C-alpha positions as CSV (number, residue, x, y, z in Angstrom):
1,M,-5.1,-10.1,-19.1
2,Q,-2.2,-9.3,-16.7
3,P,-1.6,-11.6,-13.8
4,E,-3.0,-10.3,-10.5
5,K,0.4,-9.4,-9.1
6,K,1.2,-7.3,-12.1
7,Q,-2.3,-5.6,-12.0
8,L,-1.6,-4.6,-8.4
9,E,1.9,-3.4,-9.3
10,I,0.5,-1.1,-12.0
11,L,-2.1,0.3,-9.6
12,L,0.5,1.0,-6.9
13,M,3.0,2.4,-9.3
14,H,0.4,4.9,-10.6
15,Y,-0.6,5.7,-7.0
16,F,3.1,6.5,-6.1
17,R,3.4,8.7,-9.2
18,E,0.3,10.7,-8.1
19,C,1.6,11.1,-4.5
20,Y,5.2,12.0,-5.5
21,P,5.1,15.6,-6.8
22,V,8.5,15.6,-8.5
23,F,8.0,12.3,-10.3
24,P,9.6,12.7,-13.7
25,R,7.3,13.2,-16.7
26,G,7.6,10.4,-19.2
27,K,6.1,7.1,-20.5
28,L,5.7,4.4,-17.8
29,I,6.0,0.9,-19.3
30,S,5.2,-2.3,-17.4
31,S,8.2,-4.6,-17.5
32,E,9.9,-7.5,-15.7
33,S,13.2,-7.2,-13.8
34,P,12.7,-4.3,-13.1
35,D,8.9,-4.0,-12.7
36,F,8.7,-0.7,-14.7
37,I,10.7,1.4,-17.1
38,L,10.2,5.1,-17.2
39,K,11.2,6.6,-20.6
40,L,11.8,10.3,-20.5
41,K,11.9,12.7,-23.5
42,T,15.6,13.2,-22.9
43,R,16.0,9.5,-23.8
44,T,16.9,8.8,-20.2
45,Q,15.4,5.5,-19.0
46,I,14.8,4.8,-15.3
47,G,14.1,1.2,-14.0
48,I,11.7,1.1,-11.1
49,E,11.3,-1.9,-8.8
50,L,8.6,-2.4,-6.3
51,T,8.7,-4.5,-3.1
52,R,6.6,-4.9,0.0
53,L,7.9,-4.2,3.5
54,N,7.5,-7.4,5.4
55,P,7.8,-7.7,9.3
56,L,10.4,-10.4,9.5
57,N,9.9,-11.2,13.2
58,A,6.3,-10.1,13.9
59,P,5.1,-11.5,17.3
60,A,2.2,-13.9,17.1
61,P,-1.1,-12.3,18.0
62,G,-2.7,-13.1,21.3
63,N,-6.3,-14.4,21.7
64,S,-7.9,-11.0,22.0
65,R,-6.1,-9.8,18.8
66,L,-7.1,-12.9,17.0
67,E,-10.7,-12.3,17.9
68,Q,-10.4,-8.8,16.6
69,H,-8.9,-10.1,13.3
70,I,-11.9,-12.4,12.9
71,I,-14.4,-9.5,13.5
72,R,-12.4,-7.1,11.2
73,D,-12.1,-9.6,8.3
74,R,-15.8,-10.3,8.6
75,I,-16.6,-6.6,8.5
76,I,-14.4,-6.2,5.4
77,H,-15.9,-9.2,3.6
78,T,-19.5,-8.0,4.3
79,V,-18.8,-4.4,3.3
80,K,-17.3,-5.6,0.1
81,E,-20.3,-7.7,-0.7
82,L,-22.7,-4.8,0.0
83,V,-20.7,-2.2,-2.1
84,E,-20.2,-4.6,-5.0
85,S,-23.9,-5.5,-5.0
86,N,-24.6,-2.2,-6.8
87,S,-21.2,-1.3,-8.2
88,S,-19.1,-3.0,-10.9
89,M,-15.9,-1.2,-9.9
90,Q,-12.9,-3.4,-9.1
91,L,-11.2,-1.6,-6.2
92,F,-8.1,-1.9,-4.1
93,V,-9.3,-1.2,-0.5
94,K,-7.2,-1.1,2.7
95,F,-8.8,-0.9,6.1
96,L,-6.8,0.5,9.0
97,F,-8.5,-0.4,12.3
98,S,-7.8,1.3,15.6
99,E,-5.8,-0.7,18.1
100,N,-7.1,1.5,20.9
101,N,-10.8,1.1,20.1
102,P,-11.6,-2.5,19.3
103,I,-15.0,-3.2,17.6
104,E,-17.2,-5.2,19.9
105,A,-19.3,-8.0,18.3
106,E,-22.5,-6.2,19.1
107,R,-21.4,-3.2,17.1
108,E,-20.4,-5.2,14.1
109,L,-23.6,-4.8,12.0
110,S,-23.8,-1.1,12.7
111,V,-20.2,-0.6,11.6
112,I,-20.8,-2.6,8.4
113,A,-23.8,-0.5,7.5
114,Q,-22.1,2.8,8.1
115,V,-18.9,1.9,6.3
116,A,-20.7,0.5,3.3
117,H,-22.7,3.7,3.0
118,I,-19.6,5.9,3.3
119,I,-17.7,3.9,0.6
120,R,-20.7,3.9,-1.7
121,K,-21.0,7.7,-1.3
122,S,-17.3,8.2,-1.8
123,I,-17.2,6.4,-5.2
124,L,-20.6,7.4,-6.4
125,L,-19.5,10.0,-9.0
126,K,-16.1,8.4,-9.9
127,K,-15.6,7.0,-13.4
128,L,-15.0,3.3,-13.8
129,N,-12.1,3.6,-16.3
130,K,-10.2,6.4,-14.6
131,F,-7.5,6.1,-12.0
132,F,-8.4,7.7,-8.6
133,Y,-7.6,7.3,-5.0
134,I,-9.5,8.3,-1.8
135,V,-8.3,8.3,1.8
136,I,-11.2,8.4,4.3
137,D,-10.0,9.5,7.8
138,N,-11.4,8.7,11.2
139,K,-13.5,11.9,11.3
140,S,-15.8,10.3,8.8
141,L,-15.7,6.7,10.1
142,P,-17.3,4.9,13.0
143,R,-15.3,4.3,16.1
144,G,-12.8,1.5,15.7
145,L,-11.6,2.6,12.2
146,E,-8.7,5.0,11.6
147,N,-8.6,5.1,7.8
148,I,-9.8,3.5,4.6
149,L,-7.8,3.8,1.4
150,I,-9.6,3.2,-1.9
151,I,-7.8,3.1,-5.2
152,N,-9.2,2.4,-8.7
153,H,-7.2,1.7,-11.8
154,P,-8.5,0.2,-15.1
155,A,-5.7,-2.5,-14.9
156,L,-7.2,-4.0,-11.8
157,E,-9.6,-6.8,-12.9
158,N,-10.2,-8.4,-9.6
159,S,-10.9,-6.4,-6.4
160,I,-8.7,-6.6,-3.4
161,W,-10.1,-5.7,0.0
162,E,-8.0,-6.4,3.1
163,R,-6.7,-5.2,6.5
164,S,-3.7,-3.0,6.7
165,N,-0.6,-4.6,8.1
166,N,-2.2,-8.0,7.7
167,L,1.2,-9.6,8.0
168,G,1.6,-8.3,11.5
169,L,3.5,-5.4,13.2
170,S,7.3,-5.3,13.1
171,E,9.5,-5.4,16.2
172,D,12.3,-3.8,14.2
173,V,11.1,-1.5,11.4
174,L,14.6,-0.2,10.5
175,G,15.9,-3.7,10.3
176,D,13.1,-4.8,8.1
177,I,13.7,-1.8,5.7
178,R,17.4,-2.7,5.5
179,E,16.5,-6.3,4.7
180,A,14.1,-5.3,2.0
181,I,16.7,-3.1,0.4
182,Y,19.4,-5.8,0.7
183,K,17.3,-8.5,-0.9
184,K,16.6,-6.2,-3.9
185,D,20.3,-5.1,-4.1
186,E,21.2,-8.8,-4.5
187,K,19.1,-8.9,-7.7
188,L,20.2,-5.6,-9.1
189,H,22.7,-7.3,-11.5
190,L,19.6,-8.8,-13.3
191,Y,18.1,-5.3,-13.8
192,H,21.4,-4.0,-15.2
193,R,20.9,-6.3,-18.2
194,Q,18.4,-3.7,-19.4
195,N,21.2,-1.1,-19.7
196,L,19.1,1.7,-18.2
197,N,20.4,5.0,-17.0
198,S,19.4,4.6,-13.3
199,Y,17.4,2.4,-11.0
200,W,14.8,3.2,-8.3
201,L,13.5,1.0,-5.6
202,I,10.1,1.7,-3.9
203,V,9.5,-0.2,-0.7
204,I,5.7,-0.2,0.0
205,T,4.1,-0.5,3.4
206,D,0.4,-0.4,4.2
207,R,0.8,1.8,7.3
208,L,4.1,2.6,8.9
209,Q,3.8,1.0,12.3
210,G,5.8,-1.1,14.8
211,T,5.3,-2.8,18.1
212,R,7.5,-0.2,19.8
213,N,6.2,3.3,20.6
214,Y,8.8,5.7,19.3
215,N,8.8,8.3,16.5
216,L,9.4,6.1,13.5
217,H,9.5,9.0,11.1
218,D,12.4,10.6,12.9
219,K,14.2,7.2,13.2
220,I,13.9,6.5,9.5
221,M,14.9,10.0,8.3
222,N,18.0,10.0,10.6
223,H,19.1,6.5,9.7
224,D,21.8,6.0,7.0
225,F,20.4,3.4,4.6
226,Q,22.8,2.0,2.0
227,S,21.9,0.7,-1.5
228,H,23.2,0.3,-5.0
229,F,20.0,1.7,-6.3
230,Q,20.3,5.4,-7.2
231,H,17.1,6.2,-5.2
232,V,15.2,4.2,-2.6
233,F,11.8,5.3,-1.4
234,L,9.5,4.1,1.4
235,F,5.9,4.6,0.6
236,D,3.2,4.6,3.3
237,L,0.0,3.8,1.4
238,I,-2.5,4.9,4.0
239,K,-0.8,8.2,4.9
240,T,0.3,8.9,1.3
241,K,3.7,9.7,2.7
242,I,6.9,9.1,0.9
243,F,10.3,8.9,2.6
244,Q,13.4,9.2,0.4
245,L,15.9,6.8,2.0
246,V,18.7,7.0,-0.6
């Protein structure tokens, strides 16, 4: 049995491979320092490291936001119990709630019932031992929810259901990306011991958001990121969007 952290890395690595249309064909091997080694038929070997984008200076939530967090966590917990009561699938599920349409306490039970039904219906015909992912958008969800991401991978032995951006929203997304790259660059000499041909870094974010209202996509694509990795990617899980930074 793999540790939970490694199970999640395997799931997210396969999700990235599915979402990146020019991902090289080859054998993906779970490793340590780096997290994965991709072996190509040309005998080229690529080391791939995963890291999460953390908001380093996220402001503390106010009382109204804390109240919403309690309601949202309760919704997720109850929906999980309802879905798992008649399904043995161990799923990775991310809930992106709307900041503009808070869920009132009186709507909580209704939202739980609707979301549980939607998820059950979405996974009904899916196979337990096959990788798949589903993104449910707000057109199919009750008011107050923007998206739900569902991923299944046989490596995941314990389900993970949680809020998107549960670490908070960043005040400086570009700075946080630079810091994530810098921290991994510092460890790159450890990965070089594997004597691989090249090294990739994948920075994972639940949903690319910040406290400031500006076009993050344009800011990121116009910023000059530096790294000793041959390629650096930013992977937005909910929007299945990949930015190549280096």
